[in-house]
NUTI-874789 format. One record per residue (C-alpha): residue number from 1; x, z, y; residue in three letters. Coordinates in steps of 0.25 Angstrom, whole numbers. Layout:
BEGIN
(pt NUM,(X,Z,Y),"ALA") ...
# end
This chain:
BEGIN
(pt 1,(253,-133,127),"UNK") (pt 2,(242,-134,138),"UNK") (pt 3,(246,-127,151),"UNK") (pt 4,(234,-120,159),"UNK") (pt 5,(232,-124,174),"UNK") (pt 6,(227,-110,176),"UNK") (pt 7,(238,-99,173),"UNK") (pt 8,(233,-86,167),"UNK") (pt 9,(239,-72,166),"UNK") (pt 10,(241,-69,152),"UNK") (pt 11,(246,-56,146),"UNK") (pt 12,(252,-56,132),"UNK") (pt 13,(253,-42,125),"UNK") (pt 14,(265,-42,115),"UNK") (pt 15,(279,-47,116),"UNK") (pt 16,(281,-51,101),"UNK") (pt 17,(281,-65,96),"UNK") (pt 18,(266,-68,98),"UNK") (pt 19,(266,-62,112),"UNK") (pt 20,(278,-69,117),"UNK") (pt 21,(273,-82,111),"UNK") (pt 22,(259,-80,117),"UNK") (pt 23,(266,-77,131),"UNK") (pt 24,(274,-90,130),"UNK") (pt 25,(263,-99,126),"UNK") (pt 26,(254,-93,136),"UNK") (pt 27,(264,-95,147),"UNK") (pt 28,(267,-110,142),"UNK") (pt 29,(252,-112,144),"UNK") (pt 30,(253,-109,159),"UNK") (pt 31,(250,-94,160),"UNK") (pt 32,(257,-82,165),"UNK") (pt 33,(260,-72,154),"UNK") (pt 34,(263,-58,154),"UNK") (pt 35,(268,-52,141),"UNK") (pt 36,(268,-37,139),"UNK") (pt 37,(276,-31,127),"UNK") (pt 38,(275,-16,124),"UNK") (pt 39,(290,-15,119),"UNK") (pt 40,(301,-12,129),"UNK") (pt 41,(307,-26,126),"UNK") (pt 42,(304,-38,118),"UNK") (pt 43,(308,-39,104),"UNK") (pt 44,(304,-42,90),"UNK") (pt 45,(306,-34,77),"UNK") (pt 46,(306,-40,63),"UNK") (pt 47,(314,-50,56),"UNK") (pt 48,(311,-65,53),"UNK") (pt 49,(299,-73,54),"UNK") (pt 50,(295,-87,49),"UNK") (pt 51,(290,-97,59),"UNK") (pt 52,(282,-108,51),"UNK") (pt 53,(279,-122,58),"UNK") (pt 54,(267,-117,65),"UNK") (pt 55,(276,-106,72),"UNK") (pt 56,(287,-116,75),"UNK") (pt 57,(276,-125,81),"UNK") (pt 58,(271,-114,90),"UNK") (pt 59,(285,-110,94),"UNK") (pt 60,(287,-125,99),"UNK") (pt 61,(275,-124,107),"UNK") (pt 62,(280,-112,113),"UNK") (pt 63,(293,-118,117),"UNK") (pt 64,(302,-109,108),"UNK") (pt 65,(304,-116,95),"UNK") (pt 66,(317,-121,99),"UNK") (pt 67,(322,-107,103),"UNK") (pt 68,(317,-101,90),"UNK") (pt 69,(323,-112,81),"UNK") (pt 70,(337,-108,87),"UNK") (pt 71,(337,-95,78),"UNK") (pt 72,(326,-99,68),"UNK") (pt 73,(329,-104,54),"UNK") (pt 74,(321,-116,48),"UNK") (pt 75,(321,-113,33),"UNK") (pt 76,(321,-124,23),"UNK") (pt 77,(310,-118,14),"UNK") (pt 78,(301,-107,11),"UNK") (pt 79,(304,-102,-3),"UNK") (pt 80,(295,-92,-11),"UNK") (pt 81,(302,-85,-22),"UNK") (pt 82,(297,-75,-33),"UNK") (pt 83,(303,-62,-29),"UNK") (pt 84,(303,-57,-44),"UNK") (pt 85,(309,-69,-51),"UNK") (pt 86,(317,-75,-40),"UNK") (pt 87,(311,-89,-43),"UNK") (pt 88,(307,-98,-32),"UNK") (pt 89,(291,-100,-31),"UNK") (pt 90,(290,-111,-20),"UNK") (pt 91,(296,-116,-7),"UNK") (pt 92,(292,-124,5),"UNK") (pt 93,(302,-134,10),"UNK") (pt 94,(302,-133,25),"UNK") (pt 95,(311,-145,27),"UNK") (pt 96,(304,-154,19),"UNK") (pt 97,(297,-167,23),"UNK") (pt 98,(284,-160,19),"UNK") (pt 99,(286,-149,29),"UNK") (pt 100,(290,-158,41),"UNK") (pt 101,(278,-167,39),"UNK") (pt 102,(269,-156,39),"UNK") (pt 103,(275,-147,49),"UNK") (pt 104,(281,-151,63),"UNK") (pt 105,(288,-138,65),"UNK") (pt 106,(299,-130,58),"UNK") (pt 107,(298,-118,49),"UNK") (pt 108,(307,-107,55),"UNK") (pt 109,(311,-93,52),"UNK") (pt 110,(316,-84,63),"UNK") (pt 111,(319,-70,67),"UNK") (pt 112,(308,-63,74),"UNK") (pt 113,(317,-59,86),"UNK") (pt 114,(322,-73,87),"UNK") (pt 115,(307,-79,89),"UNK") (pt 116,(303,-67,98),"UNK") (pt 117,(316,-70,107),"UNK") (pt 118,(313,-85,108),"UNK") (pt 119,(299,-82,113),"UNK") (pt 120,(303,-70,122),"UNK") (pt 121,(313,-79,128),"UNK") (pt 122,(303,-90,131),"UNK") (pt 123,(294,-80,137),"UNK") (pt 124,(305,-75,146),"UNK") (pt 125,(308,-89,151),"UNK") (pt 126,(294,-93,154),"UNK") (pt 127,(290,-90,168),"UNK") (pt 128,(276,-87,165),"UNK") (pt 129,(279,-76,155),"UNK") (pt 130,(281,-61,160),"UNK") (pt 131,(286,-51,149),"UNK") (pt 132,(284,-36,150),"UNK") (pt 133,(289,-26,140),"UNK") (pt 134,(285,-11,139),"UNK") (pt 135,(270,-14,141),"UNK") (pt 136,(261,-8,131),"UNK") (pt 137,(247,-12,132),"UNK") (pt 138,(237,-1,131),"UNK") (pt 139,(224,-8,134),"UNK") (pt 140,(218,-20,140),"UNK") (pt 141,(206,-23,149),"UNK") (pt 142,(199,-35,152),"UNK") (pt 143,(190,-39,164),"UNK") (pt 144,(187,-51,173),"UNK") (pt 145,(200,-50,179),"UNK") (pt 146,(208,-51,166),"UNK") (pt 147,(215,-42,156),"UNK") (pt 148,(222,-29,160),"UNK") (pt 149,(233,-24,151),"UNK") (pt 150,(237,-9,152),"UNK") (pt 151,(250,-4,148),"UNK") (pt 152,(256,10,143),"UNK") (pt 153,(268,9,151),"UNK") (pt 154,(262,6,165),"UNK") (pt 155,(249,7,173),"UNK") (pt 156,(251,-7,178),"UNK") (pt 157,(241,-16,170),"UNK") (pt 158,(243,-31,167),"UNK") (pt 159,(231,-40,170),"UNK") (pt 160,(230,-54,164),"UNK") (pt 161,(220,-65,162),"UNK") (pt 162,(221,-64,147),"UNK") (pt 163,(230,-56,137),"UNK") (pt 164,(236,-60,124),"UNK") (pt 165,(238,-48,114),"UNK") (pt 166,(250,-51,105),"UNK") (pt 167,(253,-37,103),"UNK") (pt 168,(255,-38,88),"UNK") (pt 169,(250,-32,75),"UNK") (pt 170,(246,-19,81),"UNK") (pt 171,(240,-25,93),"UNK") (pt 172,(234,-15,103),"UNK") (pt 173,(226,-25,110),"UNK") (pt 174,(220,-30,97),"UNK") (pt 175,(215,-16,93),"UNK") (pt 176,(209,-15,107),"UNK") (pt 177,(202,-28,106),"UNK") (pt 178,(199,-30,91),"UNK") (pt 179,(200,-16,86),"UNK") (pt 180,(202,-19,71),"UNK") (pt 181,(212,-8,68),"UNK") (pt 182,(225,-8,62),"UNK") (pt 183,(232,-20,55),"UNK") (pt 184,(231,-21,40),"UNK") (pt 185,(243,-16,32),"UNK") (pt 186,(245,-25,20),"UNK") (pt 187,(253,-14,13),"UNK") (pt 188,(265,-23,13),"UNK") (pt 189,(278,-20,21),"UNK") (pt 190,(290,-28,25),"UNK") (pt 191,(305,-25,26),"UNK") (pt 192,(311,-36,34),"UNK") (pt 193,(324,-39,42),"UNK") (pt 194,(335,-50,44),"UNK") (pt 195,(349,-48,40),"UNK") (pt 196,(361,-57,42),"UNK") (pt 197,(360,-68,32),"UNK") (pt 198,(374,-66,27),"UNK") (pt 199,(370,-53,21),"UNK") (pt 200,(361,-59,11),"UNK") (pt 201,(368,-58,-3),"UNK") (pt 202,(365,-62,-17),"UNK") (pt 203,(354,-71,-20),"UNK") (pt 204,(348,-69,-6),"UNK") (pt 205,(360,-76,0),"UNK") (pt 206,(356,-89,-6),"UNK") (pt 207,(342,-88,-1),"UNK") (pt 208,(347,-84,13),"UNK") (pt 209,(356,-96,13),"UNK") (pt 210,(344,-106,10),"UNK") (pt 211,(337,-102,24),"UNK") (pt 212,(324,-103,16),"UNK") (pt 213,(312,-93,18),"UNK") (pt 214,(312,-85,5),"UNK") (pt 215,(299,-78,1),"UNK") (pt 216,(301,-69,-12),"UNK") (pt 217,(287,-66,-17),"UNK") (pt 218,(284,-54,-26),"UNK") (pt 219,(274,-45,-30),"UNK") (pt 220,(269,-37,-18),"UNK") (pt 221,(282,-41,-11),"UNK") (pt 222,(290,-52,-5),"UNK") (pt 223,(303,-55,2),"UNK") (pt 224,(305,-65,13),"UNK") (pt 225,(319,-71,17),"UNK") (pt 226,(324,-81,27),"UNK") (pt 227,(335,-83,38),"UNK") (pt 228,(333,-81,53),"UNK") (pt 229,(341,-82,65),"UNK") (pt 230,(349,-95,62),"UNK") (pt 231,(350,-90,48),"UNK") (pt 232,(359,-78,52),"UNK") (pt 233,(349,-68,47),"UNK") (pt 234,(341,-67,35),"UNK") (pt 235,(327,-62,36),"UNK") (pt 236,(321,-54,24),"UNK") (pt 237,(307,-47,23),"UNK") (pt 238,(303,-39,11),"UNK") (pt 239,(288,-37,10),"UNK") (pt 240,(281,-28,-1),"UNK") (pt 241,(267,-21,-3),"UNK") (pt 242,(269,-6,-3),"UNK") (pt 243,(262,3,-13),"UNK") (pt 244,(262,15,-4),"UNK") (pt 245,(255,10,8),"UNK") (pt 246,(246,20,16),"UNK") (pt 247,(240,16,29),"UNK") (pt 248,(244,30,36),"UNK") (pt 249,(258,30,32),"UNK") (pt 250,(271,22,34),"UNK") (pt 251,(278,27,21),"UNK") (pt 252,(275,14,13),"UNK") (pt 253,(282,1,11),"UNK") (pt 254,(296,8,10),"UNK") (pt 255,(310,3,7),"UNK") (pt 256,(308,10,-7),"UNK") (pt 257,(295,2,-9),"UNK") (pt 258,(302,-11,-5),"UNK") (pt 259,(313,-9,-15),"UNK") (pt 260,(303,-6,-26),"UNK") (pt 261,(294,-18,-23),"UNK") (pt 262,(306,-27,-24),"UNK") (pt 263,(312,-21,-36),"UNK") (pt 264,(308,-31,-46),"UNK") (pt 265,(312,-44,-37),"UNK") (pt 266,(322,-54,-41),"UNK") (pt 267,(337,-52,-38),"UNK") (pt 268,(337,-61,-25),"UNK") (pt 269,(326,-52,-19),"UNK") (pt 270,(333,-39,-23),"UNK") (pt 271,(346,-45,-16),"UNK") (pt 272,(338,-46,-3),"UNK") (pt 273,(331,-33,-3),"UNK") (pt 274,(343,-24,1),"UNK") (pt 275,(345,-33,13),"UNK") (pt 276,(330,-31,19),"UNK") (pt 277,(329,-23,31),"UNK") (pt 278,(324,-9,28),"UNK") (pt 279,(323,-3,42),"UNK") (pt 280,(309,-6,45),"UNK") (pt 281,(297,-9,36),"UNK") (pt 282,(285,-18,41),"UNK") (pt 283,(271,-15,35),"UNK") (pt 284,(263,-28,35),"UNK") (pt 285,(250,-29,42),"UNK") (pt 286,(239,-39,46),"UNK") (pt 287,(225,-40,50),"UNK") (pt 288,(212,-47,46),"UNK") (pt 289,(209,-59,55),"UNK") (pt 290,(200,-57,67),"UNK") (pt 291,(193,-67,76),"UNK") (pt 292,(193,-59,89),"UNK") (pt 293,(207,-63,95),"UNK") (pt 294,(202,-64,109),"UNK") (pt 295,(195,-53,117),"UNK") (pt 296,(192,-58,131),"UNK") (pt 297,(205,-61,138),"UNK") (pt 298,(213,-55,127),"UNK") (pt 299,(218,-63,114),"UNK") (pt 300,(226,-58,102),"UNK") (pt 301,(238,-65,97),"UNK") (pt 302,(248,-64,85),"UNK") (pt 303,(248,-52,77),"UNK") (pt 304,(238,-46,87),"UNK") (pt 305,(228,-56,83),"UNK") (pt 306,(231,-60,68),"UNK") (pt 307,(242,-51,61),"UNK") (pt 308,(246,-56,48),"UNK") (pt 309,(254,-53,36),"UNK") (pt 310,(267,-61,35),"UNK") (pt 311,(265,-69,22),"UNK") (pt 312,(263,-82,29),"UNK") (pt 313,(274,-79,39),"UNK") (pt 314,(264,-82,50),"UNK") (pt 315,(263,-70,59),"UNK") (pt 316,(272,-75,70),"UNK") (pt 317,(268,-89,68),"UNK") (pt 318,(254,-86,71),"UNK") (pt 319,(257,-78,83),"UNK") (pt 320,(265,-91,88),"UNK") (pt 321,(253,-100,85),"UNK") (pt 322,(244,-90,93),"UNK") (pt 323,(253,-91,105),"UNK") (pt 324,(253,-106,105),"UNK") (pt 325,(238,-106,103),"UNK") (pt 326,(236,-96,114),"UNK") (pt 327,(245,-104,124),"UNK") (pt 328,(238,-117,121),"UNK") (pt 329,(224,-110,124),"UNK") (pt 330,(229,-104,137),"UNK") (pt 331,(233,-118,141),"UNK") (pt 332,(220,-124,138),"UNK") (pt 333,(210,-114,144),"UNK") (pt 334,(210,-108,157),"UNK") (pt 335,(201,-96,153),"UNK") (pt 336,(209,-86,144),"UNK") (pt 337,(197,-82,136),"UNK") (pt 338,(195,-97,132),"UNK") (pt 339,(210,-98,129),"UNK") (pt 340,(210,-86,120),"UNK") (pt 341,(197,-91,113),"UNK") (pt 342,(204,-104,110),"UNK") (pt 343,(217,-97,106),"UNK") (pt 344,(210,-88,96),"UNK") (pt 345,(201,-100,91),"UNK") (pt 346,(213,-108,88),"UNK") (pt 347,(221,-97,81),"UNK") (pt 348,(211,-87,75),"UNK") (pt 349,(207,-94,62),"UNK") (pt 350,(221,-99,59),"UNK") (pt 351,(228,-85,61),"UNK") (pt 352,(217,-78,52),"UNK") (pt 353,(220,-88,41),"UNK") (pt 354,(235,-85,41),"UNK") (pt 355,(232,-70,42),"UNK") (pt 356,(223,-70,30),"UNK") (pt 357,(232,-80,22),"UNK") (pt 358,(245,-72,25),"UNK") (pt 359,(238,-61,17),"UNK") (pt 360,(235,-70,6),"UNK") (pt 361,(249,-76,5),"UNK") (pt 362,(254,-62,5),"UNK") (pt 363,(246,-59,-8),"UNK") (pt 364,(251,-72,-14),"UNK") (pt 365,(265,-69,-11),"UNK") (pt 366,(264,-55,-17),"UNK") (pt 367,(257,-58,-30),"UNK") (pt 368,(263,-52,-43),"UNK") (pt 369,(262,-55,-58),"UNK") (pt 370,(253,-66,-62),"UNK") (pt 371,(249,-69,-47),"UNK") (pt 372,(263,-71,-43),"UNK") (pt 373,(266,-80,-55),"UNK") (pt 374,(254,-89,-52),"UNK") (pt 375,(258,-89,-37),"UNK") (pt 376,(272,-94,-41),"UNK") (pt 377,(267,-105,-50),"UNK") (pt 378,(257,-110,-39),"UNK") (pt 379,(268,-110,-28),"UNK") (pt 380,(278,-116,-37),"UNK") (pt 381,(270,-128,-38),"UNK") (pt 382,(270,-131,-23),"UNK") (pt 383,(280,-141,-18),"UNK") (pt 384,(290,-137,-7),"UNK") (pt 385,(284,-147,3),"UNK") (pt 386,(270,-142,0),"UNK") (pt 387,(265,-135,13),"UNK") (pt 388,(250,-136,11),"UNK") (pt 389,(248,-121,9),"UNK") (pt 390,(255,-117,22),"UNK") (pt 391,(253,-129,31),"UNK") (pt 392,(240,-122,37),"UNK") (pt 393,(248,-110,40),"UNK") (pt 394,(260,-118,47),"UNK") (pt 395,(251,-127,55),"UNK") (pt 396,(244,-121,68),"UNK") (pt 397,(230,-124,71),"UNK") (pt 398,(229,-133,83),"UNK") (pt 399,(222,-129,96),"UNK") (pt 400,(208,-133,98),"UNK") (pt 401,(206,-143,109),"UNK") (pt 402,(197,-138,120),"UNK") (pt 403,(183,-145,121),"UNK") (pt 404,(183,-151,135),"UNK") 
# end
């Protein structure tokens, strides 16, 4: 990664995976970074996530891949099953020669908190990164002297040469800059969580022992399973479309609907359902792609820029790609406006393609009747070493070379 000869003061808003990665990448490019997080302490909520080779490559460039691999699992395969019949539909062999010839980095699965902890530790250890919790940004102002951030908790403002907005799906800065309203609810909801692997019983214990990523696809629902944290925990995510969605109510996507939607599934899926965490439900949102990621000296990153549905397992991966591209641009350009323009130019089109294709793959995964039958027949014809359909997703776009 290039390192700038002229250090800037960069503020990052948001202490999630994308914000920490952006802070680390920016500091490694030679700049001074102040990251502000509204929560009283740093932390992540949720369960497992998948890190395709594009994410592993980004983590290596950020210098944290080795730390992440200490707790992550490298699954041998991605396996798609029919949730109704229990039959295997297709698989991808992640340890095949075909995989290693095409991809230089591993496919990993990890717990969100483990990835977040690795990035947080790297930021804490970097002398150019300052971390501040309990700072809720209320508004920002730009002038010739820089960008001024104002906070709810203090009258003291923070002035920076440029700001990276990594404040998530409901980004306050995005609303101030883009003004495109609330995220789009897909009417799907997820129940997710990780439990000790030795609690998996029945047919599910066999799948848990395989270390594979299992995707059970069914009509308007699916179940995803894989091990995390050295195989000590087993991550499960049950997703379904609610028939009772209303935009002005939270009384939809209930446990009762979960049971109803999965009632006709095979025995293996039914064995897993009682073990899925019910303490919290997660409505699934995204947005349509936008071109205006950059507003003067403020740039959007991660879910603030391109929130996507999880069906390609690329949300965190794309935030990590953003961070690496941002750091690279800030190392090549002395003017932050030029750096932000280069960053957005490298990332916009690719992120938009993944946003829109995530929606499409969700539709394919949730087909029913004849549509599901045809999907299964088509996917069954694919060899385990055929990565043509996913190669573009798992291969990041190279940075443009500046014209001298």
